[in-house]
N, C-alpha and C positions, 0 to 999 in steps of 0.2 A: 543221128545223121543218114543226110541221104546222099551219097553219093549221085553225082552232074556226071560223071568219066567215067568212063573205064578206068579203074588205077593203076597211076605204071607212070602216064608219061603225062606234062606238063602241054598245058598251048590247046588239049582237045575242044570239036565243036560240046556244045552242051546237049545230052541227051534228057530230050522235051516230056518223056514216058514219066521222067520219075516224078514228076509233075503232079499223075496221077494218084500221089499215093496220102497226098499229101492231107486231104478233106477228112479219112480214116485214121492219119496221124493224131489229128485235128483233133480230133472226134474222143477220139482214146484220152485226149491228158498228154501230149506229148509237146516238148520242147521241141521244134526242129533247126535245125545245121545243118548251110546247102554246103559242099564242100567240089569244087574244080566245077569248070566250062561260068563262073561264075560274070558277070558283065556290065558295065553300067548301061547296056542296051537293050540286056534281056533284064533290067531291076523291077519294069511293070507286067511278067509275069510269076514274080517273084511277092507279091505281096500279099500271101498272107506269111510267108517266110518273116523273122526277124534278125534270124543271124544266118550270116555267112561265114567261109575262110577264102581269103584273098591269096593266092597267091598269084597266079602272074598276071592279073587281073592291076593288081598295085604295084608287085616290083619288076615286071616289064621295062620297062621306064619309067624314071624319071619326068617332073617333078613327085615324090614319092608323096609329100602332105598336103600338097592339092586333090593327088585324087582321090587320096583318103575322105577328103571334104566335098571333093563330089558324093564317093558312098556315099559318105552318112546322112548328107540330104535327100536321099532319094527316099 
């Protein structure tokens, strides 16, 4: 599990330096999940990551199902 924010507060901006860890983790065979700072507009940055924890990105505003469908298209 990679944390894209400092744990503890919802709605923080994504810390892009965390992506520097992805190649080594993938090479070591780890299955990576990203938690924190996940937004639709950032999804192109996360092309090597397939699992996400969606908090504010999904539940901050309705309609939740439509947002989830947008994320699954990425």
